[in-house]
C-alpha positions as CSV (number, residue, x, y, z in Angstrom):
1,X,-2.7,13.4,20.4
2,X,-6.1,12.2,20.2
3,X,-7.9,11.1,23.5
4,X,-11.1,9.4,23.6
5,X,-13.5,12.6,23.3
6,X,-11.9,13.8,20.3
7,X,-12.2,10.2,18.9
8,X,-16.3,10.2,18.7
9,X,-16.9,12.8,16.4
10,X,-14.6,11.2,13.8
11,X,-16.2,8.1,14.3
12,X,-19.6,9.9,14.4
13,X,-18.6,11.4,10.9
14,X,-17.9,8.1,9.2
15,X,-20.9,6.2,10.3
16,X,-22.7,9.2,8.5
17,X,-20.9,9.0,5.8
18,X,-21.7,5.3,5.6
19,X,-25.4,5.5,6.1
20,X,-25.5,8.3,3.9
21,X,-23.4,5.9,1.0
22,X,-26.2,3.0,1.7
23,X,-29.1,5.9,1.8
24,X,-28.5,7.4,-1.5
25,X,-27.6,4.2,-3.6
26,X,-30.9,3.4,-4.5
27,X,-31.1,6.3,-6.4
28,X,-27.6,5.9,-8.1
29,X,-28.3,2.4,-9.2
30,X,-31.9,3.4,-9.8
31,X,-33.5,0.7,-8.3
32,X,-36.5,0.1,-6.8
33,X,-37.0,1.1,-3.2
34,X,-38.0,-3.0,-2.7
35,X,-35.0,-4.3,-4.8
36,X,-31.6,-3.9,-2.8
37,X,-28.7,-1.9,-4.0
38,X,-26.6,-5.5,-4.6
39,X,-29.9,-6.8,-6.3
40,X,-29.5,-4.3,-8.8
41,X,-25.5,-4.4,-9.2
42,X,-26.3,-7.5,-10.0
43,X,-28.5,-7.0,-12.9
44,X,-27.1,-3.9,-14.4
45,X,-23.0,-5.4,-13.6
46,X,-22.6,-2.4,-11.0
47,X,-20.3,-3.4,-8.7
48,X,-20.1,-2.1,-4.8
49,X,-17.5,-2.3,-2.4
50,X,-16.4,-1.3,0.9
51,X,-13.0,0.6,-0.1
52,X,-11.7,1.6,3.9
53,X,-10.5,5.3,3.6
54,X,-11.5,8.4,1.0
55,X,-8.1,8.5,-1.0
56,X,-5.8,11.1,-0.6
57,X,-5.4,11.6,-4.3
58,X,-6.2,10.1,-7.7
59,X,-2.4,10.9,-9.1
60,X,-1.0,7.3,-9.5
61,X,2.7,8.8,-8.7
62,X,2.3,10.0,-5.4
63,X,-0.4,7.8,-3.6
64,X,1.1,5.9,-0.9
65,X,-2.1,4.2,0.5
66,X,-2.6,0.8,-0.2
67,X,-6.9,1.6,-0.3
68,X,-6.0,4.9,-3.4
69,X,-4.5,2.0,-5.1
70,X,-7.4,0.0,-5.2
71,X,-8.9,2.8,-6.7
72,X,-5.7,3.5,-9.0
73,X,-6.0,0.0,-10.1
74,X,-9.0,0.3,-12.4
75,X,-8.1,4.3,-13.7
76,X,-4.7,3.3,-14.9
77,X,-2.8,0.4,-16.6
78,X,1.0,0.0,-16.3
79,X,3.1,-1.4,-19.2
80,X,2.5,-5.1,-17.2
81,X,0.0,-6.2,-14.1
82,X,0.5,-8.6,-11.8
83,X,-1.5,-11.8,-11.7
84,X,-3.9,-12.2,-8.6
85,X,-3.1,-15.4,-7.8
86,X,0.8,-16.4,-8.6
87,X,1.8,-12.3,-8.0
88,X,4.1,-12.4,-11.3
89,X,4.0,-10.0,-14.1
90,X,1.8,-10.6,-17.1
91,X,1.5,-8.4,-20.4
92,X,-1.0,-5.5,-19.9
93,X,-0.1,-2.3,-21.8
94,X,3.0,-3.8,-23.0
95,X,1.4,-7.2,-24.6
96,X,5.5,-8.5,-24.5
97,X,8.9,-8.1,-23.3
98,X,12.5,-9.2,-24.1
99,X,15.6,-8.2,-22.0
100,X,19.0,-8.9,-23.2
101,X,21.4,-11.4,-22.2
102,X,23.2,-9.1,-19.8
103,X,20.1,-8.1,-18.2
104,X,20.9,-4.6,-18.8
105,X,18.2,-3.7,-22.0
106,X,14.3,-3.9,-21.5
107,X,12.4,-3.9,-24.8
108,X,9.0,-3.8,-24.2
109,X,6.0,-3.7,-27.0
110,X,3.5,-1.8,-26.2
111,X,-0.5,-3.2,-28.2
112,X,-1.3,-0.9,-30.7
113,X,-4.4,-0.1,-30.0
114,X,-3.6,2.0,-26.9
115,X,-5.4,4.8,-26.4
116,X,-6.2,7.2,-23.2
117,X,-9.6,7.7,-21.7
118,X,-10.5,10.8,-23.9
119,X,-10.0,9.1,-27.1
120,X,-6.3,9.8,-28.0
121,X,-3.4,7.7,-28.6
122,X,-1.4,6.3,-26.1
123,X,2.4,6.1,-27.5
124,X,5.6,5.0,-25.9
125,X,6.9,8.5,-25.1
126,X,4.1,8.8,-23.4
127,X,5.5,6.3,-20.7
128,X,8.9,7.5,-21.2
129,X,7.3,11.6,-20.0
130,X,5.0,10.1,-17.3
131,X,8.4,8.3,-16.1
132,X,10.4,11.5,-15.9
133,X,7.9,13.1,-14.2
134,X,7.7,10.5,-11.5
135,X,11.7,11.5,-11.1
136,X,11.4,14.8,-11.0
137,X,12.7,16.3,-7.6
138,X,10.0,18.7,-7.5
139,X,7.5,15.8,-7.6
140,X,9.2,14.3,-4.2
141,X,7.6,11.3,-5.1
142,X,7.4,8.4,-2.5
143,X,7.5,5.4,-5.2
144,X,10.2,7.1,-7.5
145,X,12.6,4.1,-5.8
146,X,11.0,2.0,-8.1
147,X,12.5,3.7,-11.1
148,X,15.7,3.8,-9.9
149,X,17.5,0.6,-11.4
150,X,17.0,3.1,-14.5
151,X,20.3,4.5,-15.6
152,X,20.9,7.8,-14.3
153,X,17.4,7.4,-12.4
154,X,18.9,8.0,-9.3
155,X,20.8,10.9,-10.1
156,X,18.1,12.6,-11.9
157,X,15.8,12.2,-8.8
158,X,18.9,13.7,-6.7
159,X,19.1,16.6,-8.6
160,X,22.7,15.8,-9.3
161,X,21.7,15.6,-13.0
162,X,19.4,17.9,-14.6
163,X,18.8,16.6,-17.9
164,X,16.1,14.1,-18.8
165,X,17.5,12.9,-22.0
166,X,20.2,11.1,-20.0
167,X,18.0,9.0,-19.1
168,X,17.8,4.9,-20.2
169,X,14.9,5.7,-21.8
170,X,14.5,5.8,-25.2
171,X,11.1,5.2,-28.1
172,X,12.3,4.0,-31.2
173,X,8.6,3.8,-32.0
174,X,5.0,4.6,-30.6
175,X,4.9,1.6,-29.9
176,X,8.3,0.1,-28.4
177,X,10.1,1.5,-25.2
178,X,13.4,1.0,-24.8
179,X,15.0,0.7,-21.2
180,X,18.8,0.8,-20.3
181,X,19.8,-0.1,-16.6
182,X,22.5,0.4,-14.4
183,X,22.3,-2.9,-13.2
184,X,20.7,-6.0,-13.6
185,X,17.0,-5.9,-12.4
186,X,15.3,-9.2,-12.9
187,X,12.7,-8.3,-11.6
188,X,11.7,-5.6,-13.7
189,X,8.7,-6.8,-15.0
190,X,7.4,-6.6,-11.5
191,X,8.3,-2.8,-10.9
192,X,6.0,-1.6,-13.9
193,X,3.3,-2.9,-12.6
194,X,3.2,-0.7,-9.9
195,X,0.4,2.7,-9.4
196,X,3.5,5.2,-9.4
197,X,4.4,3.7,-12.6
198,X,1.2,3.8,-14.6
199,X,1.7,6.9,-17.4
200,X,-0.2,9.8,-16.7
201,X,-1.6,12.3,-19.8
202,X,1.1,15.0,-19.7
203,X,-1.6,17.6,-21.5
204,X,-4.1,17.7,-18.9
205,X,-1.7,17.9,-16.1
206,X,0.1,21.1,-17.9
207,X,-3.5,22.6,-18.1
208,X,-3.5,22.2,-14.4
209,X,-0.2,22.9,-13.8
210,X,0.5,19.5,-12.1
211,X,3.5,18.7,-14.0
212,X,5.1,19.0,-10.8
213,X,3.0,19.7,-7.9
214,X,0.5,18.0,-5.9
215,X,-3.2,18.1,-5.2
216,X,-4.3,19.8,-8.2
217,X,-8.0,19.7,-10.1
218,X,-6.6,17.4,-12.2
219,X,-7.8,14.5,-10.7
220,X,-11.2,15.4,-10.4
221,X,-14.6,14.3,-12.3
222,X,-15.0,15.9,-15.6
223,X,-10.6,16.4,-15.8
224,X,-9.1,13.0,-15.1
225,X,-7.8,11.0,-17.9
226,X,-6.6,7.3,-17.6
227,X,-5.9,4.4,-19.5
228,X,-7.4,1.9,-17.7
229,X,-10.8,-0.2,-18.1
230,X,-12.6,2.3,-16.2
231,X,-12.7,6.2,-16.2
232,X,-13.5,8.5,-13.3
233,X,-17.7,9.7,-13.4
234,X,-18.1,10.8,-9.5
235,X,-16.5,12.0,-6.6
236,X,-18.3,12.7,-3.2
237,X,-16.3,13.1,-0.9
238,X,-15.7,11.0,2.1
239,X,-19.0,9.3,0.7
240,X,-18.2,7.4,-2.6
241,X,-16.1,7.6,-6.1
242,X,-18.0,5.9,-9.0
243,X,-15.8,4.5,-12.0
244,X,-17.4,3.8,-15.5
245,X,-16.4,1.6,-18.1
246,X,-14.0,3.0,-20.2
247,X,-15.2,2.5,-24.4
248,X,-11.2,3.6,-25.5
249,X,-9.4,0.7,-23.0
250,X,-7.6,-1.6,-25.6
251,X,-9.2,-4.8,-24.2
252,X,-12.9,-3.1,-23.7
253,X,-15.3,-5.4,-25.4
254,X,-14.0,-8.2,-22.6
255,X,-14.6,-6.0,-19.6
256,X,-18.1,-6.7,-18.1
257,X,-19.1,-4.7,-15.1
258,X,-20.3,-1.0,-16.4
259,X,-20.2,0.7,-13.4
260,X,-17.7,0.1,-9.6
261,X,-18.7,2.5,-6.9
262,X,-15.9,2.5,-4.2
263,X,-17.3,3.7,-1.0
264,X,-14.8,5.2,1.6
265,X,-16.4,3.6,4.4
266,X,-13.3,3.9,6.9
267,X,-15.2,1.9,10.0
268,X,-15.3,-2.1,9.4
269,X,-18.2,-2.1,11.8
270,X,-20.2,0.4,9.0
271,X,-18.4,-1.6,6.8
272,X,-20.4,-5.0,7.9
273,X,-23.3,-3.4,8.5
274,X,-23.6,-2.1,4.6
275,X,-23.0,-6.4,3.7
276,X,-25.7,-7.1,5.8
277,X,-28.1,-4.9,4.8
278,X,-27.9,-5.5,1.5
279,X,-25.5,-2.5,0.7
280,X,-21.8,-4.0,-1.0
281,X,-21.0,-6.6,-2.7
282,X,-17.8,-6.8,-0.7
283,X,-16.0,-5.2,2.5
284,X,-12.7,-3.6,2.7
285,X,-12.7,-5.6,6.2
286,X,-14.4,-7.8,8.4
287,X,-13.9,-6.7,12.2
288,X,-12.3,-9.5,13.7
289,X,-15.0,-9.8,16.8
290,X,-17.1,-10.9,13.7
291,X,-15.2,-13.5,11.9
292,X,-16.8,-16.4,14.8
293,X,-20.1,-15.9,14.0
294,X,-19.4,-15.4,9.7
295,X,-17.9,-18.4,10.0
296,X,-20.3,-20.0,11.8
297,X,-23.4,-18.8,9.9
298,X,-22.7,-18.1,6.1
299,X,-18.9,-19.4,5.7
300,X,-19.5,-19.4,1.7
301,X,-19.1,-15.9,2.3
302,X,-16.1,-15.4,4.4
303,X,-12.9,-14.7,2.6
304,X,-9.7,-14.9,4.7
305,X,-6.9,-14.8,2.3
306,X,-3.1,-15.1,2.7
307,X,-1.4,-11.7,2.7
308,X,2.2,-10.0,2.4
309,X,1.9,-7.2,4.9
310,X,4.2,-6.7,7.7
311,X,2.3,-4.2,10.5
312,X,5.3,-2.3,12.8
313,X,6.6,0.1,15.0
314,X,8.1,2.9,13.7
315,X,10.6,4.8,16.0
316,X,11.7,8.4,15.4
317,X,15.2,8.0,15.9
318,X,15.5,11.4,15.6
319,X,13.8,12.4,19.3
320,X,15.5,11.6,22.1
321,X,15.3,8.9,24.0
322,X,14.3,7.0,21.0
323,X,17.8,8.5,19.3
324,X,19.4,5.8,21.3
325,X,19.2,1.9,19.9
326,X,19.5,0.7,23.4
327,X,15.9,2.1,24.0
328,X,13.8,1.3,20.9
329,X,15.7,-2.5,20.8
330,X,14.3,-2.9,24.8
331,X,10.8,-1.6,23.2
332,X,11.3,-4.0,20.9
333,X,11.7,-6.7,23.3
334,X,9.0,-6.3,25.2
335,X,6.5,-6.4,22.8
336,X,5.0,-10.2,23.0
337,X,3.5,-11.2,19.6
338,X,2.4,-14.2,20.2
339,X,0.1,-12.6,22.7
340,X,-0.8,-10.3,20.3
341,X,-2.1,-12.7,17.7
342,X,-3.6,-15.0,19.8
343,X,-5.7,-12.1,21.7
344,X,-6.1,-9.3,19.6
345,X,-5.7,-10.7,16.5
346,X,-7.6,-14.1,17.7
347,X,-5.7,-16.5,15.5
348,X,-6.6,-14.5,12.1
349,X,-3.0,-13.1,12.0
350,X,0.9,-14.9,12.8
351,X,3.6,-13.0,15.2
352,X,6.3,-11.1,12.9
353,X,10.0,-11.9,14.5
354,X,11.2,-10.1,11.5
355,X,10.3,-7.3,8.5
356,X,9.8,-9.4,5.9
357,X,7.0,-12.2,5.6
358,X,8.0,-15.9,5.6
359,X,9.4,-17.3,2.3
360,X,8.5,-14.2,0.7
361,X,10.6,-15.1,-3.0
362,X,12.1,-18.0,-1.6
363,X,13.6,-15.7,0.8
364,X,13.4,-16.0,4.7
365,X,14.6,-14.1,7.4
366,X,17.6,-16.0,10.0
367,X,17.3,-13.2,12.6
368,X,14.4,-13.0,14.6
369,X,13.2,-10.5,17.4
370,X,12.2,-12.7,20.0
371,X,10.1,-11.6,23.3
372,X,12.6,-11.1,25.8
373,X,11.6,-8.7,28.9
374,X,14.5,-9.3,30.9
375,X,17.2,-7.9,28.3
376,X,14.5,-5.2,27.4
377,X,15.1,-3.9,31.2
378,X,18.8,-4.5,31.1
379,X,19.0,-2.5,28.1
380,X,16.7,-0.1,29.2
381,X,18.5,0.1,32.6
382,X,22.0,0.3,30.5
383,X,20.7,3.4,28.6
384,X,20.3,5.3,32.0
385,X,16.3,4.9,32.5
386,X,16.2,1.5,35.2
387,X,12.3,0.9,35.5
388,X,11.8,3.6,33.3
389,X,12.9,5.6,35.6
390,X,13.5,9.3,33.8
391,X,11.3,8.9,31.1
392,X,9.1,11.3,30.1
393,X,6.1,9.6,28.3
394,X,6.0,8.6,24.9
395,X,2.5,9.2,22.5
396,X,1.8,6.1,20.2
397,X,0.4,6.9,17.3
398,X,-2.0,4.6,15.6
399,X,-4.6,4.5,12.6
400,X,-8.2,4.7,14.2
401,X,-8.8,1.2,12.5
402,X,-10.1,-2.1,14.6
403,X,-7.1,-3.2,14.8
404,X,-4.0,-0.9,15.8
405,X,-5.7,1.1,18.8
406,X,-5.9,-2.3,20.2
407,X,-2.2,-3.1,19.9
408,X,-1.5,0.3,21.2
409,X,-3.5,-0.8,24.2
410,X,-1.9,-4.1,24.9
411,X,1.5,-2.3,24.5
412,X,1.0,0.6,26.7
413,X,0.0,-2.4,29.9
414,X,3.1,-4.3,28.1
415,X,5.5,-1.5,28.0
416,X,3.8,0.1,31.9
417,X,4.2,-3.6,33.6
418,X,7.6,-4.6,32.2
419,X,9.6,-1.6,32.1
420,X,7.6,1.1,34.1
421,X,7.3,3.2,30.7
422,X,4.1,5.6,30.1
423,X,2.0,5.5,26.8
424,X,-0.1,8.3,25.2
425,X,-2.1,6.2,22.8
426,X,-3.0,9.0,19.5
427,X,-5.4,7.3,16.8
428,X,-6.1,9.5,13.9
429,X,-7.8,8.8,10.2
430,X,-5.5,7.3,8.0
431,X,-4.7,10.6,6.3
432,X,-3.1,12.1,9.5
433,X,-1.6,9.0,10.7
434,X,0.3,8.9,7.1
435,X,1.4,12.6,6.9
436,X,2.8,12.6,10.8
437,X,4.9,9.9,9.3
438,X,6.0,11.3,6.1
439,X,6.9,14.5,8.4
440,X,8.5,12.8,11.4
441,X,5.8,14.4,13.4
442,X,5.5,11.6,16.2
443,X,7.7,9.8,18.8
444,X,6.6,6.0,18.4
445,X,3.6,5.1,15.3
446,X,2.2,2.0,14.1
447,X,3.4,1.2,10.7
448,X,2.1,-0.9,8.0
449,X,3.5,-2.0,4.6
450,X,1.9,-4.7,1.8
451,X,3.7,-5.8,-0.7
452,X,4.1,-4.5,-3.8
453,X,5.8,-7.5,-5.3
454,X,7.1,-11.0,-4.2
455,X,10.9,-10.1,-3.3
456,X,12.2,-9.3,0.1
457,X,13.5,-5.4,-1.4
458,X,9.9,-4.6,-1.4
459,X,10.7,-4.4,2.5
460,X,14.2,-3.9,3.2
461,X,14.3,-1.2,0.7
462,X,11.8,0.9,2.5
463,X,14.8,2.2,5.4
464,X,17.4,2.8,2.9
465,X,19.4,6.7,4.2
466,X,17.3,8.9,2.6
467,X,14.6,6.7,1.3
468,X,10.8,8.1,0.1
469,X,9.8,5.8,2.8
470,X,11.8,5.6,5.7
471,X,9.7,7.6,8.2
472,X,12.1,6.4,11.0
473,X,15.3,9.1,10.7
474,X,17.4,6.2,10.7
475,X,20.4,5.0,8.5
476,X,23.3,3.3,8.4
477,X,26.1,3.1,5.6
478,X,26.4,-1.0,6.7
479,X,22.5,-1.7,5.9
480,X,23.0,0.4,2.8
481,X,26.2,-1.3,1.3
482,X,24.4,-4.4,1.9
483,X,21.5,-3.5,-0.3
484,X,23.8,-2.2,-2.7
485,X,25.3,-5.5,-3.0
486,X,22.4,-7.8,-3.2
487,X,21.3,-5.4,-5.8
488,X,24.0,-6.1,-7.4
489,X,24.5,-10.0,-7.3
490,X,23.2,-11.5,-11.0
491,X,24.0,-14.7,-7.7
492,X,20.4,-15.7,-6.5
493,X,22.1,-17.5,-3.1
494,X,24.9,-14.1,-2.7
495,X,22.0,-11.8,-3.3
496,X,19.9,-13.6,-0.4
497,X,23.3,-13.2,1.8
498,X,23.3,-9.7,1.3
499,X,19.6,-9.1,2.9
500,X,20.6,-11.7,5.6
501,X,23.0,-9.1,6.8
502,X,21.0,-6.3,6.4
503,X,17.7,-7.1,7.8
504,X,20.1,-8.3,11.0
505,X,21.2,-5.0,11.0
506,X,18.0,-3.5,10.9
507,X,16.5,-5.3,13.8
508,X,19.9,-4.9,15.5
509,X,19.5,-1.0,15.6
510,X,16.0,-1.1,15.7
511,X,14.5,1.8,13.8
512,X,11.3,-0.6,13.2
513,X,9.9,-3.6,15.7
514,X,8.1,-6.4,14.0
515,X,4.3,-7.1,15.2
516,X,2.5,-9.0,13.3
517,X,2.2,-10.4,9.5
518,X,-1.4,-9.7,7.8
519,X,-4.0,-11.6,6.2
520,X,-7.7,-9.8,4.4
521,X,-10.0,-10.6,6.3
522,X,-13.6,-9.5,4.7
523,X,-17.4,-10.3,3.0
524,X,-18.0,-11.6,-0.2
525,X,-20.9,-11.6,-2.3
526,X,-21.0,-15.2,-3.9
527,X,-22.5,-13.3,-6.8
528,X,-18.8,-11.4,-7.6
529,X,-16.5,-13.6,-9.9
530,X,-13.2,-13.4,-11.2
531,X,-12.2,-12.4,-7.8
532,X,-9.4,-14.3,-6.4
533,X,-7.4,-15.1,-3.2
534,X,-4.6,-12.4,-3.9
535,X,-1.9,-12.2,-1.8
536,X,-0.6,-8.6,-3.0
537,X,-4.4,-7.7,-3.2
538,X,-4.1,-6.5,-6.2
539,X,-7.0,-6.7,-8.5
540,X,-7.5,-6.8,-11.9
541,X,-11.5,-5.3,-11.9
542,X,-11.5,-5.9,-16.1
543,X,-11.9,-9.3,-14.9
544,X,-14.7,-9.0,-12.5
545,X,-18.1,-9.1,-12.9
546,X,-21.3,-9.9,-11.3
547,X,-23.2,-13.0,-11.5
548,X,-26.4,-14.9,-9.7
C-alpha cells in the first residue's frame, strides 16, 4: 500500500529527473546557452522525446511495457514491421514472404545485406536461435505466445518437448526462413512484427550468460548489439537513453535522424513543462487538465490520436472474497464508465463495455458490461455481504500517473456509496505496478493493454489459462476451448462467433472489469516529420526526421 505521504518523494525524484534532463540537454546537444535544445535538435537531427517511464530492460524478448517497446523499435527490427497508419505488416528484415495454400507454411526471404550493429552478418539462422530462446522455459518470456502457432512451440515452452530441432523452423540458406505452423494463422506476419520476436545476438548474450537469464549486462552501452536503424550509445538511469544512427543497418542511407534521446519522464506535468521550455520535440502524454488550453492556444501542436487500448481492472481471483465471481461481477456492475469518461477523462476517451475495442479487425463484442448498481448490490448480498457487511477493506493498486489514481478515487467513492465497500488506494511507479501484477501481489489493480496487432485474439488471448499475461489467477476451460476453436477456424464469421462466446464468458466470470478505451493525447513540435497517427502507437523511427 502507498499513502500520500509516500507519494511525494517519488514525485520529487521524477521532477528532479525531468529537470536534470533539461539542465544537461544543452551540453549533450552541443548547443549554446541561448539556443533551445529543440532548435539545436532540428539543426543536428537529434530528436528529443518524452518516453513516460524508465525502461525495465532493453532485451526485446522480456520487455512487457509499451514505453520499453518504444526504445526497442529503434534498436531492433523484426521480419516484418507494422505500418503506422494501417497497422498492417510491411517488409522489414524480410523483403518478401509467401504462404502455402493450406496456410501452414510461411517462407520469409531476408534481405541479403542484413547485419548486426557490430557489423557481423545477420542470417535466417539467427532468427531460429532467437526464437528458440524466446520459447525456452527457463527464460519465462511472457510474450512467447506470439510464436505458439509454430509447430511444437507450445509443447517446447511448457517443457514437454526438449529438442529445439523439433520446432517448425528451418533455414535452407542464410537468407531464407521457413516456418511450419501447427494451425492456420493468417495474421502470422503481424505477430512476427512484435518486439518479442526480434532477433537477438546470441554470441553477445552468451558472453554475459544471458541466453536464459534476464537483467544481465548485455543490454548496457558498449555491450548492446541490435539490428535496428539505431544503436545504443548512452543510458543514464532515470534520466535519458540516447541512441545513434546505426551505420550497419540495411537501409542506413535513408535514415535522416542522427540521434534520438528518450527521456524517462514519468510525471506528465514535467513532460508538458519540458515541451513548453523547448526541451523536447514530443511528450509521451499530456495532462488532461491542459488539453483545453492547448486546443485554444496552440492547436497545431496538440495531438489526440486514436489508440487501440483498453484500461480495465484486474481481480486477483485467488484471494477471498474475489475468488467469488459474484463479488467480481458486483464490482464490475458498480463502475459508472460513462461518468468516468465524461469527468475524469474529460471526453478524451470512450467508456469500455467490453475488453476488446470496437471494430477490432472487424469484430465488435456483442456482450456488454453495463452499469447497474441494483444488480451489484443483489450479487453482493447473494455472496454473503449485504451492503458490504463482513467485507474487509480491499486495496486497489494503480500506476502513479495522472489518470489511474483519479479513476481509482472515483471507484473508491462509488463502491463506498453504492456497496458499502471500503477501498484503499495504493499508487506506485510503473516497474512496481507491473511486478505486482505479474506475481499476483495485489487484490485489485488497474490494468492496461495496448493492441500489438488489430485482432480480437490479441486482447482475449491474454486470459487463456496459464497465459503469460493472465495476471488474475483465473482460468475457464470453456473460455480456452472457445479461443482454441477460433484459432483453428479458417472461416472469419465462424472465428468471430467463437470470440463472441469467449468474451461473453470473460465478462460473466469477471476476472477483469473494463473501464475505458484509450487515446493518444500528446504534444508534437511541427518540425517533426514522418510521424502519422498510429492506432497501435508504433513508430518507425528510420522514417522520422526534423525540418523547420
